[in-house]
N, C-alpha and C positions, 0 to 999 in steps of 0.2 A: 752399617751407617744409621745415625738417627734420623727420622722422620721429624718435620716441624710443621706445622699448621699455619701458613702465611697470616689467616688474616689473624688469628692468636697473636704472632710475633708481630706483626703491625700495631696491632693496639697497645699491646705491653710499651712498645717504642713511643707511640704516640701519647702514652702517659708519661713515661718517662721524659722525654722530653718536653711537654708539657710542664711538670713537675719542676725541671731544672729551670727552664723558661721563667717561671713565677717567684720563683728563690730569686735568678739574677734581678729580675726587673725590681720587686720589693729592696734589695740589696740596692740598686741603681737607685731609687726616688730615695732613701733614706740617705745615704752617700750624697746624691747632689745639694738634699738640702744641709746638709751640715759642713760642705768644702766650700760652699757659695758664701763669700764674704763679700759685704757692701762697704763700695767704697764711698768716700768723702768725695766730693764736687772737684778740690784742688789735686785729687793724685789722678783721677778721671783725665784729667787735662792735662796733666804731665805724661801719664801712658799715651794721650793720644797726640801729644806733639813728638814726642820720641820716636812712635810707631812711623807718623808721617814722614821727619826727618829721616827716619832710614829708609823708606820705601821711595823718598827723593833723591838720597844718596845712590841708591841701586839703581834706577832709571838713569842716572846721568853718567854713573861708573860703563851701564851697558850690562851688568848681569839681570837686569830684567828689562826687556825690551816690548814696547807696548806694539801690538799687531791689529789692533782693533778697537772698536769701540768696548770695553768692557775684557779684553781679551788683554793677555800680554804672557809672554816666553823668558821661561828659567833660563839663562845662559850662564847657569854656573858661578 
């Protein structure tokens, strides 16, 4: 059986983890900037109204139930 120095092993894992995280975080920032499309005011209004209508329909049909202030239950 091979012996492993625990401290050295953990240091290697930490470096590898940090390297992967920094690569992921750098990629996320670039992707977030590229994928964010600014919407015009009219599109924002339309999307808000569609979302509000869908929410109201879910409340009236019983798919969503209000159980308290800022608390809702999804009934499927």
